[in-house]
N, C-alpha and C positions, 0 to 999 in steps of 0.2 A: 504493498499500500504506499507507494512512494509520494502520493500527494495528500496522504492523510492530514487533516488539519488546514487544508487549503480550501479557498474559495474561489470558483471559477465562474466567469460569465461567458456564455456562448450565444452570440447573436444568430438569429435566424435558426433557432435550435428545435424547432418543432417537426423537421423532416431532413431527409437526405444526409449530408455531410455534417450538418450541425447537430442532428440528433445522435448520429454516430459518435461525433466527438463528445457529446454530452455523456453518453453511455460509457465511453471509453475513460474519460475523466473520473466518472463515479466508481467505475471498476478499480481505478487506480487510487481511490480513496477520498477523492475531493468532493466537497459539497458544491452543487452546481445550480446555477440560475440560467434558464434559457429565456431568450425574448422571441416574440412572435408578432407578425403584423396582422394576419387574418386567420390563421388555422388554430383557434382556441382549443378545439376537442382534440386535435392532435398534440398540442402542446401539453394539455393536461393527461393524455396518455403517456407521453415521455415522461413527465413528472412522476407519475404513479410508477413506472418502471424503475426509475432512479431511486424513489424512496424505498422501493421493495429490496433494494440491495442494501439498505441501512444507512444511506447517506441523507443529508438534508437537501432538498430541492424545491425550486418554485419556478413558476412561469409568469413573465411579466409582459404586457403588451407595449410595443414601441415601434414607431415608424422610423427605420433608420435613415430615411431622407430628410428628417427633421431634426436639426441640431439640438433644439431645446430638449426633445424627447430622449435623444440620446444621453445627454447630459443628466437628465432626470433619472434615466435607467440606471446609470452607474452609481448615482447618489442614493438610490433605492436599495441597491444591492449592499451597499456599504451600511445603510441605515438598519436593514433587516438582517444581514449576516454578521455584521461587525467588522468586516474587512473585504478587501479584494486582492487576490494574489495572481490570478491568471485571467487575461482577456482573450477571447478568441473570436475575432471579427469574421464572421461567416456569412451574414445576410447579404444577399445579392438579387439584383434583377437583370434579366436578359430580354432584349427586343432585337430580333434579327432582321436584317434587311440591306440590301445593296446600297451603297451612298447616293446612287443616282436614281433610286426608286422608292423604297418602301419607308425608310426611317423618316421621321420628321423631328423637328426640333424639340417638341415636348418630350418625346421618348428618349432622345440624347440627354436632355437634362435630367430626366428621372434616373437614367442609369448613372450619371455623373453624382447625383445627389445621394442616392444610396451607397453604390459601389465604391465610390471615392470619398465623398463628403462624409458619409456615415462613418466610414473607417477613421477618417481625420478627427471627427468629433470625439469618437470614442476613446482613441488613443490620447488625445489631449485631456480628456476628463479622467481617464484611467491613471494617467501620468501623475495627476495630484494626489492619488491615493494608494498607488502600489508602493510597497516598501522593498528593502533589500531582497533580492531574489525573485522580484515580480517577472511576470512572463506575459508578453504580448505576441500573439500569433494570429496572422491574417491569412485568409484562404484567398489566394490568387489564382490565375489561371495560365496555362501554357500559351493561350492564344495571345498573351500580351508579349510573348517573345516571338511567336511565329503565328501570325493571324492566317492559317493556311486554309481557310474556308470562305466561301461567299458570304457576305451578309453580317460579318463580325466585327466591322471596323469600330463601331461605337462601344461595343462591350469590351473589345480588346483595349481601347484606349483607357476606358474606366478602370481596368485592371492594371494596366502598365503603370498608371499614376501612383498606386499604392506600393509598388516596388520601390521607387524612388524615395517616396515619403517614409517608407519603413525603414529604409537604410539611414536616412537623414536622422529619424528620431532614435535609431540605434546609438548614433554617435552622441546625441543629446542626453540620453539617460542611462548610458554605460557607467558614468561616474557614481550613479546612485545603485548599481548592481542590478539593473532592469535590462532584460534582454528583449529584442524586437526582431521577429523573423518573419518570413512568408513561407506558406506551403503551396507551392504552385501545382494545381492539379490539372490533369489532362482529362481524357474522356471518362467521366466517372457516372455510373449509372444512378441517376436521380430523376425526381419528377420534372426538373427543369431540362434534363437532357436524357430522356428515356432511351434504353438500348434498342427498342424498336422504332425510333424515331425516323423521320425522313432522311437525315443525314448519319444514321448509325453505321451503316456499312462503310460509308466514306472515313468515318472516324476510326473504326477498326483497322481498316487497310492502312491508315497513315501511322500506326504505332507498331513497334517491334514485335509485341506480344499478341497482336491480332485479336483483342478483345477489350471490353470497358473494365475499368476498374470499380471497386466496391467502395462505398462510403467508409467502411471499416478500414480499409487499406490507407486512406487518406487520415483517418482519425489517429492511426498508429503513430504516424508521423508528427500530427498536431500533439498528442501526448508526450512523445519523445522531446519536443522542443519546449513542452511546458515542464519538463522534469529536471530534477537536479543534474541527471546526465548531460543536459545541454548547457551547463553553466558557462561555458566557454565559447557558445554559438550565438552570435548576434550580428544583425545586418545580413543574413544569409538567406538565400532562396533554396528551399528543399523541394526538389521537383519529383512529383510522383505521377508519371505519366505513362507507363509501360513503354518508354522509349520512343514517344513522338518526337522529342527533341534530339534523339540520337542521331 
């Protein structure tokens, strides 16, 4: 139980990679708070799963595209659980469409607000309450390094921005013993990217393992970066992509 006594916040924790990360952190002994935007029933189900393992858990509603709500989310975690040790930025939205056809300004703005702005707001808020040994892990995307599919330019841009921000934040927070890292995920089977979706076969063909990853495989990397074993890892990008970038 390497994370016993720690409190973790996982944004977008009601499903997919976020829910898997919440379960994995709880299995490592951490108390876990998840945030959700709309899926209240699914969030409650995840909380029940976590509390059944013996840890404390809660679900809080927050729109990650609203800076004030993100700040309030972090404050509520500290007020209710007494501390915050681990922040996992997972909440994201994706609107696909080629730059010359389908994507409009509102869709682009929303992706920037959630995928980039929400991460920035959470890191800033958490930096004020994390102590020595604090951990910040953000779920990124290999599309930010290689946008290898049609219609992903806006999403890729929103994810690329958080790599630079995280590396800068790692420098800022290192003197306080706080690490900041990114888990860069490839094709992972989630509601946002189903393995039977329109571009599923293309995604399989572009990675060396010719398959989708699982949320649990990404969660394992998150737990590593959140653990004492990663105490000398900061400003890094851990790629979990089945060889897409190989």
